[in-house]
C-alpha positions, -999 to +999 in steps of 0.1 A: +180+268+350+174+231+346+141+212+345+143+175+348+125+152+324+088+150+334+091+179+360+071+211+358+079+246+369+048+267+377+047+304+381+016+320+397+017+356+386-010+376+403-035+348+398-024+338+362-007+304+359+023+298+336+038+263+334+071+252+319+084+218+312+119+207+300+110+214+263+087+244+265+056+262+277+025+243+287-010+258+292-025+290+281-047+267+260-016+256+240+016+236+242+046+253+227+079+235+224+115+245+221+144+227+203+167+230+232+158+223+269+144+254+287+174+271+304+165+308+305+131+324+311+122+361+310+087+371+321+075+407+317+043+416+335+023+447+328-012+458+340-029+440+312-005+415+298+022+389+304+050+383+279+073+353+281+106+348+264+123+314+266+160+307+258+167+342+247+139+344+221+137+308+209+101+309+221+079+339+229+043+342+240+021+372+249-012+369+267-037+396+276-046+392+313-064+414+337-043+404+367-063+405+400-041+389+426-008+402+440+027+387+442+045+359+424+048+323+436+069+294+422+063+257+425+080+226+411+061+193+405+070+158+394+108+162+396+138+184+402+139+220+390+171+239+396+170+277+395+205+291+393+195+327+393+162+346+399+158+384+395+127+405+400+128+441+388+097+463+395+090+489+369+080+524+377+048+538+362+053+562+333+023+582+344+026+609+370+004+606+400+003+643+404-022+662+382-020+699+373 
């Protein structure tokens, strides 16, 4: 992944916005920077939380969120954002739907 200087990459994860710039995470009532430019992002979404790992752990952030929407949307603003690879892996519930 490559985010140009001044550009933003915005994820809308079931109604919760997560914004990245070249040097880190913006929003969530904070601005958290990285030493190296953002090149790798891993986002884990659960029923009540979103966890973010940038550059294989250089930066991590967890947020409690009661997600209401559905789906994931991406948007680039103010410049070029190149995504070299994108992978979405749904997780299966650990709870059985069948009750005894």
